[in-house]
PDB file of N, CA, C and O in Angstrom:
ATOM      1  N   MET A   1       0.840  -1.191   0.000  1.00  0.00           N
ATOM      2  CA  MET A   1       0.000   0.000   0.000  1.00  0.00           C
ATOM      3  C   MET A   1       0.878   1.244   0.000  1.00  0.00           C
ATOM      4  O   MET A   1       1.952   1.285   0.599  1.00  0.00           O
ATOM      5  N   THR A   2       0.393   2.212  -0.669  1.00  0.00           N
ATOM      6  CA  THR A   2       1.143   3.456  -0.696  1.00  0.00           C
ATOM      7  C   THR A   2       0.729   4.318   0.489  1.00  0.00           C
ATOM      8  O   THR A   2      -0.268   4.056   1.160  1.00  0.00           O
ATOM      9  N   THR A   3       1.506   5.327   0.717  1.00  0.00           N
ATOM     10  CA  THR A   3       1.210   6.249   1.814  1.00  0.00           C
ATOM     11  C   THR A   3      -0.114   6.951   1.571  1.00  0.00           C
ATOM     12  O   THR A   3      -0.859   7.226   2.512  1.00  0.00           O
ATOM     13  N   LYS A   4      -0.404   7.238   0.319  1.00  0.00           N
ATOM     14  CA  LYS A   4      -1.662   7.905  -0.030  1.00  0.00           C
ATOM     15  C   LYS A   4      -2.865   7.041   0.358  1.00  0.00           C
ATOM     16  O   LYS A   4      -3.838   7.549   0.915  1.00  0.00           O
ATOM     17  N   ASN A   5      -2.803   5.749   0.069  1.00  0.00           N
ATOM     18  CA  ASN A   5      -3.895   4.837   0.403  1.00  0.00           C
ATOM     19  C   ASN A   5      -4.062   4.703   1.909  1.00  0.00           C
ATOM     20  O   ASN A   5      -5.186   4.656   2.410  1.00  0.00           O
ATOM     21  N   ILE A   6      -2.956   4.641   2.627  1.00  0.00           N
ATOM     22  CA  ILE A   6      -3.027   4.534   4.086  1.00  0.00           C
ATOM     23  C   ILE A   6      -3.687   5.774   4.673  1.00  0.00           C
ATOM     24  O   ILE A   6      -4.539   5.663   5.555  1.00  0.00           O
ATOM     25  N   LEU A   7      -3.307   6.938   4.199  1.00  0.00           N
ATOM     26  CA  LEU A   7      -3.915   8.178   4.686  1.00  0.00           C
ATOM     27  C   LEU A   7      -5.395   8.236   4.333  1.00  0.00           C
ATOM     28  O   LEU A   7      -6.212   8.674   5.144  1.00  0.00           O
ATOM     29  N   ARG A   8      -5.741   7.799   3.133  1.00  0.00           N
ATOM     30  CA  ARG A   8      -7.125   7.808   2.699  1.00  0.00           C
ATOM     31  C   ARG A   8      -7.966   6.866   3.575  1.00  0.00           C
ATOM     32  O   ARG A   8      -9.078   7.218   3.967  1.00  0.00           O
ATOM     33  N   ASN A   9      -7.444   5.685   3.878  1.00  0.00           N
ATOM     34  CA  ASN A   9      -8.154   4.737   4.737  1.00  0.00           C
ATOM     35  C   ASN A   9      -8.312   5.286   6.159  1.00  0.00           C
ATOM     36  O   ASN A   9      -9.349   5.095   6.794  1.00  0.00           O
ATOM     37  N   GLY A  10      -7.289   5.957   6.640  1.00  0.00           N
ATOM     38  CA  GLY A  10      -7.363   6.556   7.975  1.00  0.00           C
ATOM     39  C   GLY A  10      -8.415   7.646   8.048  1.00  0.00           C
ATOM     40  O   GLY A  10      -9.129   7.747   9.045  1.00  0.00           O
ATOM     41  N   ILE A  11      -8.522   8.460   7.016  1.00  0.00           N
ATOM     42  CA  ILE A  11      -9.529   9.517   6.974  1.00  0.00           C
ATOM     43  C   ILE A  11     -10.919   8.910   6.883  1.00  0.00           C
ATOM     44  O   ILE A  11     -11.849   9.413   7.514  1.00  0.00           O
ATOM     45  N   THR A  12     -11.081   7.847   6.117  1.00  0.00           N
ATOM     46  CA  THR A  12     -12.367   7.172   6.006  1.00  0.00           C
ATOM     47  C   THR A  12     -12.796   6.614   7.358  1.00  0.00           C
ATOM     48  O   THR A  12     -13.958   6.761   7.736  1.00  0.00           O
ATOM     49  N   LEU A  13     -11.893   5.983   8.091  1.00  0.00           N
ATOM     50  CA  LEU A  13     -12.214   5.461   9.422  1.00  0.00           C
ATOM     51  C   LEU A  13     -12.598   6.580  10.375  1.00  0.00           C
ATOM     52  O   LEU A  13     -13.494   6.423  11.204  1.00  0.00           O
ATOM     53  N   GLN A  14     -11.917   7.706  10.252  1.00  0.00           N
ATOM     54  CA  GLN A  14     -12.224   8.841  11.129  1.00  0.00           C
ATOM     55  C   GLN A  14     -13.627   9.367  10.831  1.00  0.00           C
ATOM     56  O   GLN A  14     -14.352   9.735  11.756  1.00  0.00           O
ATOM     57  N   ARG A  15     -14.018   9.407   9.571  1.00  0.00           N
ATOM     58  CA  ARG A  15     -15.367   9.859   9.218  1.00  0.00           C
ATOM     59  C   ARG A  15     -16.425   8.914   9.771  1.00  0.00           C
ATOM     60  O   ARG A  15     -17.463   9.362  10.259  1.00  0.00           O
ATOM     61  N   VAL A  16     -16.173   7.619   9.697  1.00  0.00           N
ATOM     62  CA  VAL A  16     -17.121   6.638  10.226  1.00  0.00           C
ATOM     63  C   VAL A  16     -17.265   6.821  11.727  1.00  0.00           C
ATOM     64  O   VAL A  16     -18.380   6.785  12.247  1.00  0.00           O
ATOM     65  N   ARG A  17     -16.163   7.018  12.428  1.00  0.00           N
ATOM     66  CA  ARG A  17     -16.211   7.224  13.874  1.00  0.00           C
ATOM     67  C   ARG A  17     -16.974   8.502  14.211  1.00  0.00           C
ATOM     68  O   ARG A  17     -17.759   8.522  15.159  1.00  0.00           O
ATOM     69  N   ASN A  18     -16.752   9.557  13.453  1.00  0.00           N
ATOM     70  CA  ASN A  18     -17.450  10.816  13.699  1.00  0.00           C
ATOM     71  C   ASN A  18     -18.954  10.641  13.504  1.00  0.00           C
ATOM     72  O   ASN A  18     -19.742  11.188  14.276  1.00  0.00           O
ATOM     73  N   LYS A  19     -19.362   9.886  12.484  1.00  0.00           N
ATOM     74  CA  LYS A  19     -20.796   9.676  12.247  1.00  0.00           C
ATOM     75  C   LYS A  19     -21.411   8.834  13.352  1.00  0.00           C
ATOM     76  O   LYS A  19     -22.560   9.058  13.734  1.00  0.00           O
ATOM     77  N   ARG A  20     -20.663   7.867  13.871  1.00  0.00           N
ATOM     78  CA  ARG A  20     -21.177   7.055  14.979  1.00  0.00           C
ATOM     79  C   ARG A  20     -21.399   7.930  16.204  1.00  0.00           C
ATOM     80  O   ARG A  20     -22.424   7.809  16.876  1.00  0.00           O
ATOM     81  N   GLY A  21     -20.463   8.795  16.495  1.00  0.00           N
ATOM     82  CA  GLY A  21     -20.609   9.705  17.631  1.00  0.00           C
ATOM     83  C   GLY A  21     -21.764  10.664  17.434  1.00  0.00           C
ATOM     84  O   GLY A  21     -22.496  10.962  18.378  1.00  0.00           O
ATOM     85  N   GLN A  22     -21.931  11.143  16.227  1.00  0.00           N
ATOM     86  CA  GLN A  22     -23.029  12.046  15.922  1.00  0.00           C
ATOM     87  C   GLN A  22     -24.363  11.330  16.088  1.00  0.00           C
ATOM     88  O   GLN A  22     -25.309  11.902  16.629  1.00  0.00           O
ATOM     89  N   THR A  23     -24.448  10.099  15.634  1.00  0.00           N
ATOM     90  CA  THR A  23     -25.675   9.325  15.773  1.00  0.00           C
ATOM     91  C   THR A  23     -25.995   9.079  17.237  1.00  0.00           C
ATOM     92  O   THR A  23     -27.156   9.153  17.640  1.00  0.00           O
ATOM     93  N   LEU A  24     -24.983   8.787  18.033  1.00  0.00           N
ATOM     94  CA  LEU A  24     -25.181   8.568  19.458  1.00  0.00           C
ATOM     95  C   LEU A  24     -25.714   9.826  20.131  1.00  0.00           C
ATOM     96  O   LEU A  24     -26.614   9.745  20.966  1.00  0.00           O
ATOM     97  N   VAL A  25     -25.180  10.966  19.786  1.00  0.00           N
ATOM     98  CA  VAL A  25     -25.651  12.227  20.354  1.00  0.00           C
ATOM     99  C   VAL A  25     -27.088  12.500  19.925  1.00  0.00           C
ATOM    100  O   VAL A  25     -27.892  12.972  20.729  1.00  0.00           O
ATOM    101  N   GLU A  26     -27.417  12.213  18.682  1.00  0.00           N
ATOM    102  CA  GLU A  26     -28.790  12.431  18.215  1.00  0.00           C
ATOM    103  C   GLU A  26     -29.772  11.538  18.968  1.00  0.00           C
ATOM    104  O   GLU A  26     -30.848  11.989  19.360  1.00  0.00           O
ATOM    105  N   TYR A  27     -29.403  10.272  19.171  1.00  0.00           N
ATOM    106  CA  TYR A  27     -30.278   9.376  19.924  1.00  0.00           C
ATOM    107  C   TYR A  27     -30.431   9.851  21.373  1.00  0.00           C
ATOM    108  O   TYR A  27     -31.519   9.769  21.942  1.00  0.00           O
ATOM    109  N   ALA A  28     -29.357  10.340  21.957  1.00  0.00           N
ATOM    110  CA  ALA A  28     -29.424  10.843  23.331  1.00  0.00           C
ATOM    111  C   ALA A  28     -30.345  12.066  23.419  1.00  0.00           C
ATOM    112  O   ALA A  28     -31.109  12.200  24.376  1.00  0.00           O
ATOM    113  N   LEU A  29     -30.276  12.942  22.440  1.00  0.00           N
ATOM    114  CA  LEU A  29     -31.153  14.127  22.435  1.00  0.00           C
ATOM    115  C   LEU A  29     -32.614  13.726  22.256  1.00  0.00           C
ATOM    116  O   LEU A  29     -33.493  14.287  22.910  1.00  0.00           O
ATOM    117  N   ILE A  30     -32.879  12.774  21.390  1.00  0.00           N
ATOM    118  CA  ILE A  30     -34.252  12.299  21.188  1.00  0.00           C
ATOM    119  C   ILE A  30     -34.783  11.670  22.469  1.00  0.00           C
ATOM    120  O   ILE A  30     -35.923  11.921  22.861  1.00  0.00           O
ATOM    121  N   LEU A  31     -33.963  10.854  23.120  1.00  0.00           N
ATOM    122  CA  LEU A  31     -34.365  10.228  24.377  1.00  0.00           C
ATOM    123  C   LEU A  31     -34.632  11.271  25.457  1.00  0.00           C
ATOM    124  O   LEU A  31     -35.597  11.145  26.211  1.00  0.00           O
ATOM    125  N   ALA A  32     -33.797  12.290  25.539  1.00  0.00           N
ATOM    126  CA  ALA A  32     -34.007  13.354  26.523  1.00  0.00           C
ATOM    127  C   ALA A  32     -35.309  14.104  26.237  1.00  0.00           C
ATOM    128  O   ALA A  32     -36.051  14.428  27.163  1.00  0.00           O
ATOM    129  N   PHE A  33     -35.585  14.376  24.979  1.00  0.00           N
ATOM    130  CA  PHE A  33     -36.818  15.074  24.608  1.00  0.00           C
ATOM    131  C   PHE A  33     -38.041  14.246  24.970  1.00  0.00           C
ATOM    132  O   PHE A  33     -39.004  14.771  25.528  1.00  0.00           O
ATOM    133  N   ILE A  34     -38.007  12.958  24.657  1.00  0.00           N
ATOM    134  CA  ILE A  34     -39.136  12.082  24.977  1.00  0.00           C
ATOM    135  C   ILE A  34     -39.328  11.999  26.491  1.00  0.00           C
ATOM    136  O   ILE A  34     -40.461  11.975  26.971  1.00  0.00           O
ATOM    137  N   SER A  35     -38.234  11.956  27.240  1.00  0.00           N
ATOM    138  CA  SER A  35     -38.332  11.906  28.699  1.00  0.00           C
ATOM    139  C   SER A  35     -38.964  13.162  29.257  1.00  0.00           C
ATOM    140  O   SER A  35     -39.818  13.090  30.141  1.00  0.00           O
ATOM    141  N   VAL A  36     -38.556  14.310  28.753  1.00  0.00           N
ATOM    142  CA  VAL A  36     -39.116  15.578  29.235  1.00  0.00           C
ATOM    143  C   VAL A  36     -40.608  15.650  28.923  1.00  0.00           C
ATOM    144  O   VAL A  36     -41.395  16.064  29.774  1.00  0.00           O
ATOM    145  N   VAL A  37     -41.002  15.260  27.731  1.00  0.00           N
ATOM    146  CA  VAL A  37     -42.418  15.274  27.356  1.00  0.00           C
ATOM    147  C   VAL A  37     -43.210  14.297  28.224  1.00  0.00           C
ATOM    148  O   VAL A  37     -44.305  14.624  28.681  1.00  0.00           O
ATOM    149  N   GLY A  38     -42.671  13.111  28.453  1.00  0.00           N
ATOM    150  CA  GLY A  38     -43.362  12.121  29.275  1.00  0.00           C
ATOM    151  C   GLY A  38     -43.524  12.570  30.709  1.00  0.00           C
ATOM    152  O   GLY A  38     -44.598  12.409  31.289  1.00  0.00           O
ATOM    153  N   ILE A  39     -42.480  13.127  31.291  1.00  0.00           N
ATOM    154  CA  ILE A  39     -42.550  13.589  32.678  1.00  0.00           C
ATOM    155  C   ILE A  39     -43.534  14.733  32.805  1.00  0.00           C
ATOM    156  O   ILE A  39     -44.329  14.753  33.745  1.00  0.00           O
ATOM    157  N   SER A  40     -43.504  15.696  31.878  1.00  0.00           N
ATOM    158  CA  SER A  40     -44.449  16.818  31.978  1.00  0.00           C
ATOM    159  C   SER A  40     -45.882  16.365  31.782  1.00  0.00           C
ATOM    160  O   SER A  40     -46.793  16.917  32.399  1.00  0.00           O
ATOM    161  N   THR A  41     -46.099  15.369  30.932  1.00  0.00           N
ATOM    162  CA  THR A  41     -47.448  14.836  30.751  1.00  0.00           C
ATOM    163  C   THR A  41     -47.935  14.168  32.028  1.00  0.00           C
ATOM    164  O   THR A  41     -49.081  14.354  32.436  1.00  0.00           O
ATOM    165  N   LEU A  42     -47.062  13.392  32.656  1.00  0.00           N
ATOM    166  CA  LEU A  42     -47.444  12.734  33.906  1.00  0.00           C
ATOM    167  C   LEU A  42     -47.723  13.746  35.015  1.00  0.00           C
ATOM    168  O   LEU A  42     -48.648  13.561  35.806  1.00  0.00           O
ATOM    169  N   ILE A  43     -46.942  14.796  35.075  1.00  0.00           N
ATOM    170  CA  ILE A  43     -47.175  15.827  36.097  1.00  0.00           C
ATOM    171  C   ILE A  43     -48.500  16.526  35.844  1.00  0.00           C
ATOM    172  O   ILE A  43     -49.257  16.780  36.781  1.00  0.00           O
ATOM    173  N   ALA A  44     -48.785  16.839  34.590  1.00  0.00           N
ATOM    174  CA  ALA A  44     -50.021  17.559  34.262  1.00  0.00           C
ATOM    175  C   ALA A  44     -51.253  16.701  34.522  1.00  0.00           C
ATOM    176  O   ALA A  44     -52.245  17.188  35.063  1.00  0.00           O
ATOM    177  N   THR A  45     -51.197  15.440  34.146  1.00  0.00           N
ATOM    178  CA  THR A  45     -52.359  14.585  34.342  1.00  0.00           C
ATOM    179  C   THR A  45     -52.418  13.986  35.741  1.00  0.00           C
ATOM    180  O   THR A  45     -53.466  13.497  36.164  1.00  0.00           O
ATOM    181  N   GLY A  46     -51.300  14.020  36.461  1.00  0.00           N
ATOM    182  CA  GLY A  46     -51.263  13.456  37.798  1.00  0.00           C
ATOM    183  C   GLY A  46     -52.233  14.131  38.750  1.00  0.00           C
ATOM    184  O   GLY A  46     -52.895  13.460  39.541  1.00  0.00           O
ATOM    185  N   THR A  47     -52.325  15.446  38.682  1.00  0.00           N
ATOM    186  CA  THR A  47     -53.240  16.165  39.570  1.00  0.00           C
ATOM    187  C   THR A  47     -54.691  15.854  39.210  1.00  0.00           C
ATOM    188  O   THR A  47     -55.537  15.750  40.098  1.00  0.00           O
ATOM    189  N   GLN A  48     -54.986  15.706  37.929  1.00  0.00           N
ATOM    190  CA  GLN A  48     -56.347  15.360  37.519  1.00  0.00           C
ATOM    191  C   GLN A  48     -56.706  13.944  37.984  1.00  0.00           C
ATOM    192  O   GLN A  48     -57.815  13.705  38.461  1.00  0.00           O
ATOM    193  N   ILE A  49     -55.777  13.024  37.845  1.00  0.00           N
ATOM    194  CA  ILE A  49     -56.027  11.645  38.280  1.00  0.00           C
ATOM    195  C   ILE A  49     -56.206  11.602  39.792  1.00  0.00           C
ATOM    196  O   ILE A  49     -57.072  10.887  40.296  1.00  0.00           O
ATOM    197  N   LYS A  50     -55.395  12.360  40.511  1.00  0.00           N
ATOM    198  CA  LYS A  50     -55.517  12.403  41.971  1.00  0.00           C
ATOM    199  C   LYS A  50     -56.884  12.945  42.367  1.00  0.00           C
ATOM    200  O   LYS A  50     -57.512  12.431  43.293  1.00  0.00           O
ATOM    201  N   GLY A  51     -57.346  13.977  41.676  1.00  0.00           N
ATOM    202  CA  GLY A  51     -58.669  14.530  41.954  1.00  0.00           C
ATOM    203  C   GLY A  51     -59.772  13.524  41.686  1.00  0.00           C
ATOM    204  O   GLY A  51     -60.740  13.441  42.442  1.00  0.00           O
ATOM    205  N   THR A  52     -59.634  12.769  40.623  1.00  0.00           N
ATOM    206  CA  THR A  52     -60.640  11.743  40.294  1.00  0.00           C
ATOM    207  C   THR A  52     -60.691  10.670  41.370  1.00  0.00           C
ATOM    208  O   THR A  52     -61.775  10.276  41.799  1.00  0.00           O
ATOM    209  N   PHE A  53     -59.541  10.195  41.808  1.00  0.00           N
ATOM    210  CA  PHE A  53     -59.519   9.176  42.855  1.00  0.00           C
ATOM    211  C   PHE A  53     -60.028   9.721  44.189  1.00  0.00           C
ATOM    212  O   PHE A  53     -60.659   8.992  44.954  1.00  0.00           O
ATOM    213  N   THR A  54     -59.761  10.988  44.471  1.00  0.00           N
ATOM    214  CA  THR A  54     -60.277  11.599  45.695  1.00  0.00           C
ATOM    215  C   THR A  54     -61.794  11.658  45.653  1.00  0.00           C
ATOM    216  O   THR A  54     -62.452  11.380  46.656  1.00  0.00           O
ATOM    217  N   THR A  55     -62.356  12.014  44.509  1.00  0.00           N
ATOM    218  CA  THR A  55     -63.815  12.055  44.353  1.00  0.00           C
ATOM    219  C   THR A  55     -64.414  10.666  44.526  1.00  0.00           C
ATOM    220  O   THR A  55     -65.417  10.502  45.221  1.00  0.00           O
ATOM    221  N   ILE A  56     -63.809   9.676  43.901  1.00  0.00           N
ATOM    222  CA  ILE A  56     -64.297   8.301  44.028  1.00  0.00           C
ATOM    223  C   ILE A  56     -64.227   7.846  45.477  1.00  0.00           C
ATOM    224  O   ILE A  56     -65.158   7.216  45.978  1.00  0.00           O
ATOM    225  N   ASP A  57     -63.135   8.161  46.148  1.00  0.00           N
ATOM    226  CA  ASP A  57     -62.962   7.758  47.541  1.00  0.00           C
ATOM    227  C   ASP A  57     -64.014   8.406  48.435  1.00  0.00           C
ATOM    228  O   ASP A  57     -64.591   7.743  49.297  1.00  0.00           O
ATOM    229  N   SER A  58     -64.263   9.682  48.236  1.00  0.00           N
ATOM    230  CA  SER A  58     -65.253  10.352  49.082  1.00  0.00           C
ATOM    231  C   SER A  58     -66.662   9.838  48.803  1.00  0.00           C
ATOM    232  O   SER A  58     -67.470   9.729  49.726  1.00  0.00           O
ATOM    233  N   GLN A  59     -66.970   9.523  47.549  1.00  0.00           N
ATOM    234  CA  GLN A  59     -68.290   8.980  47.227  1.00  0.00           C
ATOM    235  C   GLN A  59     -68.459   7.568  47.811  1.00  0.00           C
ATOM    236  O   GLN A  59     -69.539   7.227  48.292  1.00  0.00           O
ATOM    237  N   LEU A  60     -67.418   6.763  47.774  1.00  0.00           N
ATOM    238  CA  LEU A  60     -67.495   5.434  48.383  1.00  0.00           C
ATOM    239  C   LEU A  60     -67.638   5.526  49.901  1.00  0.00           C
ATOM    240  O   LEU A  60     -68.366   4.740  50.507  1.00  0.00           O
ATOM    241  N   ALA A  61     -66.951   6.477  50.507  1.00  0.00           N
ATOM    242  CA  ALA A  61     -67.037   6.635  51.959  1.00  0.00           C
ATOM    243  C   ALA A  61     -68.430   7.091  52.361  1.00  0.00           C
ATOM    244  O   ALA A  61     -68.976   6.603  53.351  1.00  0.00           O
ATOM    245  N   SER A  62     -69.016   8.020  51.610  1.00  0.00           N
ATOM    246  CA  SER A  62     -70.360   8.491  51.954  1.00  0.00           C
ATOM    247  C   SER A  62     -71.402   7.404  51.679  1.00  0.00           C
ATOM    248  O   SER A  62     -72.396   7.321  52.401  1.00  0.00           O
ATOM    249  N   ALA A  63     -71.204   6.580  50.667  1.00  0.00           N
ATOM    250  CA  ALA A  63     -72.126   5.482  50.388  1.00  0.00           C
ATOM    251  C   ALA A  63     -72.019   4.412  51.472  1.00  0.00           C
ATOM    252  O   ALA A  63     -73.020   3.799  51.842  1.00  0.00           O
ATOM    253  N   GLY A  64     -70.818   4.188  51.976  1.00  0.00           N
ATOM    254  CA  GLY A  64     -70.611   3.204  53.025  1.00  0.00           C
ATOM    255  C   GLY A  64     -71.211   3.644  54.348  1.00  0.00           C
ATOM    256  O   GLY A  64     -71.660   2.801  55.124  1.00  0.00           O
ATOM    257  N   ASN A  65     -71.233   4.947  54.628  1.00  0.00           N
ATOM    258  CA  ASN A  65     -71.787   5.456  55.880  1.00  0.00           C
ATOM    259  C   ASN A  65     -73.306   5.415  55.867  1.00  0.00           C
ATOM    260  O   ASN A  65     -73.914   5.218  56.919  1.00  0.00           O
ATOM    261  N   GLY A  66     -73.926   5.589  54.742  1.00  0.00           N
ATOM    262  CA  GLY A  66     -75.378   5.633  54.663  1.00  0.00           C
ATOM    263  C   GLY A  66     -76.010   4.269  54.486  1.00  0.00           C
ATOM    264  O   GLY A  66     -77.218   4.138  54.681  1.00  0.00           O
ATOM    265  N   GLY A  67     -75.259   3.259  54.129  1.00  0.00           N
ATOM    266  CA  GLY A  67     -75.809   1.934  53.853  1.00  0.00           C
ATOM    267  C   GLY A  67     -75.762   1.037  55.062  1.00  0.00           C
ATOM    268  O   GLY A  67     -75.514   1.499  56.176  1.00  0.00           O
ATOM    269  N   ALA A  68     -75.997  -0.238  54.852  1.00  0.00           N
ATOM    270  CA  ALA A  68     -75.975  -1.227  55.920  1.00  0.00           C
ATOM    271  C   ALA A  68     -74.546  -1.454  56.381  1.00  0.00           C
ATOM    272  O   ALA A  68     -73.586  -1.147  55.675  1.00  0.00           O
ATOM    273  N   ALA A  69     -74.431  -1.996  57.574  1.00  0.00           N
ATOM    274  CA  ALA A  69     -73.107  -2.284  58.120  1.00  0.00           C
ATOM    275  C   ALA A  69     -72.450  -3.370  57.279  1.00  0.00           C
ATOM    276  O   ALA A  69     -73.130  -4.285  56.813  1.00  0.00           O
ATOM    277  N   PRO A  70     -71.161  -3.283  57.081  1.00  0.00           N
ATOM    278  CA  PRO A  70     -70.487  -4.308  56.270  1.00  0.00           C
ATOM    279  C   PRO A  70     -70.522  -5.651  56.963  1.00  0.00           C
ATOM    280  O   PRO A  70     -70.504  -5.717  58.193  1.00  0.00           O
ATOM    281  N   ALA A  71     -70.571  -6.728  56.189  1.00  0.00           N
ATOM    282  CA  ALA A  71     -70.631  -8.084  56.730  1.00  0.00           C
ATOM    283  C   ALA A  71     -69.303  -8.421  57.364  1.00  0.00           C
ATOM    284  O   ALA A  71     -68.246  -8.084  56.830  1.00  0.00           O
ATOM    285  N   THR A  72     -69.353  -9.085  58.503  1.00  0.00           N
ATOM    286  CA  THR A  72     -68.126  -9.500  59.175  1.00  0.00           C
ATOM    287  C   THR A  72     -67.846 -10.953  58.859  1.00  0.00           C
ATOM    288  O   THR A  72     -68.655 -11.613  58.208  1.00  0.00           O
ATOM    289  N   GLY A  73     -66.733 -11.450  59.302  1.00  0.00           N
ATOM    290  CA  GLY A  73     -66.307 -12.801  59.003  1.00  0.00           C
ATOM    291  C   GLY A  73     -66.997 -13.855  59.832  1.00  0.00           C
ATOM    292  O   GLY A  73     -66.628 -15.024  59.726  1.00  0.00           O
ATOM    293  N   GLY A  74     -67.973 -13.519  60.649  1.00  0.00           N
ATOM    294  CA  GLY A  74     -68.674 -14.514  61.456  1.00  0.00           C
ATOM    295  C   GLY A  74     -68.144 -14.527  62.874  1.00  0.00           C
ATOM    296  O   GLY A  74     -67.786 -13.478  63.410  1.00  0.00           O
ATOM    297  N   SER A  75     -68.087 -15.702  63.493  1.00  0.00           N
ATOM    298  CA  SER A  75     -67.696 -15.813  64.893  1.00  0.00           C
ATOM    299  C   SER A  75     -66.181 -15.804  65.076  1.00  0.00           C
ATOM    300  O   SER A  75     -65.692 -15.711  66.202  1.00  0.00           O
ATOM    301  N   GLY A  76     -65.454 -15.897  64.001  1.00  0.00           N
ATOM    302  CA  GLY A  76     -64.011 -15.850  64.097  1.00  0.00           C
ATOM    303  C   GLY A  76     -63.388 -17.187  64.423  1.00  0.00           C
ATOM    304  O   GLY A  76     -62.221 -17.233  64.813  1.00  0.00           O
ATOM    305  N   SER A  77     -64.124 -18.281  64.277  1.00  0.00           N
ATOM    306  CA  SER A  77     -63.598 -19.606  64.613  1.00  0.00           C
ATOM    307  C   SER A  77     -63.100 -20.349  63.400  1.00  0.00           C
ATOM    308  O   SER A  77     -63.062 -21.580  63.415  1.00  0.00           O
ATOM    309  N   GLY A  78     -62.721 -19.661  62.364  1.00  0.00           N
ATOM    310  CA  GLY A  78     -62.197 -20.321  61.168  1.00  0.00           C
ATOM    311  C   GLY A  78     -63.317 -20.685  60.220  1.00  0.00           C
ATOM    312  O   GLY A  78     -64.076 -19.815  59.794  1.00  0.00           O
ATOM    313  N   SER A  79     -63.433 -21.962  59.884  1.00  0.00           N
ATOM    314  CA  SER A  79     -64.395 -22.388  58.870  1.00  0.00           C
ATOM    315  C   SER A  79     -65.802 -22.547  59.420  1.00  0.00           C
ATOM    316  O   SER A  79     -66.751 -22.644  58.641  1.00  0.00           O
ATOM    317  N   GLY A  80     -65.967 -22.577  60.736  1.00  0.00           N
ATOM    318  CA  GLY A  80     -67.288 -22.694  61.296  1.00  0.00           C
ATOM    319  C   GLY A  80     -67.732 -24.127  61.513  1.00  0.00           C
ATOM    320  O   GLY A  80     -68.819 -24.356  62.046  1.00  0.00           O
ATOM    321  N   HIS A  81     -66.940 -25.079  61.124  1.00  0.00           N
ATOM    322  CA  HIS A  81     -67.267 -26.492  61.318  1.00  0.00           C
ATOM    323  C   HIS A  81     -66.650 -26.994  62.618  1.00  0.00           C
ATOM    324  O   HIS A  81     -65.543 -26.597  62.982  1.00  0.00           O
ATOM    325  N   GLY A  82     -67.358 -27.852  63.302  1.00  0.00           N
ATOM    326  CA  GLY A  82     -66.813 -28.424  64.538  1.00  0.00           C
ATOM    327  C   GLY A  82     -65.750 -29.455  64.209  1.00  0.00           C
ATOM    328  O   GLY A  82     -65.758 -30.045  63.128  1.00  0.00           O
ATOM    329  N   GLY A  83     -64.863 -29.665  65.118  1.00  0.00           N
ATOM    330  CA  GLY A  83     -63.863 -30.599  64.742  1.00  0.00           C
ATOM    331  C   GLY A  83     -63.451 -31.456  65.801  1.00  0.00           C
ATOM    332  O   GLY A  83     -62.588 -32.312  65.603  1.00  0.00           O
TER     333      GLY A  83
END
C-alpha cells in the first residue's frame, strides 16, 4: 500500500467514527426530549387523576356510611365447622 492509500483509509475510518458519535448524540437528544415530554405529561395529568380518585374515595365513603353495616367474618372460629 502506498502512503496515499493509508492516509485515505485513515480519513475514512475517522469519518465513520465521527458519524457514529453524531448518531449517538442524536439518539441521546431524542431520548431526553421524549423523557421531558413524558414527565411533563405525567405531572399535568397526575393532579387530575388524583382529583378523580379523591372524588371516588369520598363517594365510596359516603355510600358506606349511609348503607348497611359491612358483613363480618362470622364468629371468628375459622371455617365454622366443629372438629
